[in-house]
C-alpha positions in Angstrom: 1.3 -22.1 -5.2 -0.9 -20.6 -2.5 -3.8 -18.3 -2.7 -4.6 -16.7 0.7 -7.7 -15.0 2.0 -7.9 -13.0 5.3 -11.0 -12.5 7.5 -13.6 -10.0 6.2 -12.8 -7.0 8.5 -13.1 -3.9 6.3 -16.6 -2.4 6.1 -17.6 -0.5 2.9 -20.6 -0.3 0.6 -22.9 -2.1 3.0 -20.8 -5.2 3.5 -17.6 -6.3 5.0 -14.6 -7.1 2.7 -11.7 -9.6 2.8 -8.5 -9.6 0.7 -7.4 -12.4 -1.7 -3.7 -12.6 -2.6 -1.2 -15.0 -4.0 2.1 -15.7 -2.3 3.6 -16.8 -5.7 2.5 -14.6 -8.6 -0.1 -12.2 -9.9 -0.8 -14.6 -12.8 -1.8 -17.3 -10.2 -4.0 -14.7 -8.4 -5.8 -13.6 -11.6 -6.3 -17.2 -12.7 -7.8 -18.1 -9.3 -10.0 -15.0 -9.4 -11.2 -15.8 -12.9 -12.1 -19.4 -11.8 -14.0 -17.9 -8.9 -15.8 -15.5 -11.1 -14.4 -12.4 -9.4 -14.6 -9.3 -11.6 -11.2 -7.7 -12.6 -12.4 -4.4 -11.1 -12.1 -6.0 -7.7 -8.3 -6.1 -8.2 -6.3 -3.4 -6.3 -2.7 -3.6 -7.4 -1.7 -6.7 -5.3 -5.0 -8.2 -4.1 -8.7 -8.7 -4.8 -11.3 -7.2 -2.5 -13.9 -9.8 -1.9 -17.2 -9.5 0.0 -17.7 -11.6 3.1 -20.5 -13.7 1.4 -17.9 -15.1 -1.0 -15.4 -16.3 1.7 -16.7 -19.9 2.0 -16.8 -20.3 -1.7 -13.2 -19.1 -2.1 -12.0 -21.5 0.6 -13.9 -24.3 -1.1 -12.1 -23.5 -4.3 -8.7 -23.8 -2.5 -8.0 -20.4 -0.9 -6.2 -20.8 2.4 -7.8 -18.7 5.2 -5.2 -16.8 7.2 -5.1 -13.9 9.6 -4.8 -10.4 8.2 -1.3 -10.2 9.7 -0.2 -13.5 8.1 -1.6 -12.4 4.7 0.5 -9.2 4.8 3.6 -11.1 6.0 3.4 -13.6 3.2 2.5 -11.0 0.6 5.5 -8.9 1.6 7.8 -12.0 1.6 6.6 -12.9 -2.0 7.7 -9.5 -3.2 4.3 -8.7 -4.6 3.1 -6.2 -2.0 2.5 -2.7 -3.3 3.4 -0.4 -0.4 0.8 2.3 0.6 3.2 5.0 -0.6 3.1 3.6 -4.1 -0.7 3.2 -4.3 -1.5 6.7 -5.6 -4.6 6.9 -3.5 -6.0 3.5 -4.6 -5.4 1.9 -1.2 -7.9 1.6 1.6 
């Protein structure tokens, strides 16, 4: 069971955003997000978008900080990654 968070690299809406994923299951990801108080609207098919000011809190709750490349590798290996072609315009 591992929840991962990458560096906040994606600017939008006046802040910079990171991604929160599970390398095990979406149930695990949703449970972690609920404990952290993340709104369900922050979920985007295989990850939660989280503002940079929440990063330290997520790590304190147990999220493992990893590089963006490592996050994608582990998400793909888990079988949970939703490819861009299947996002229907909801990807970034």
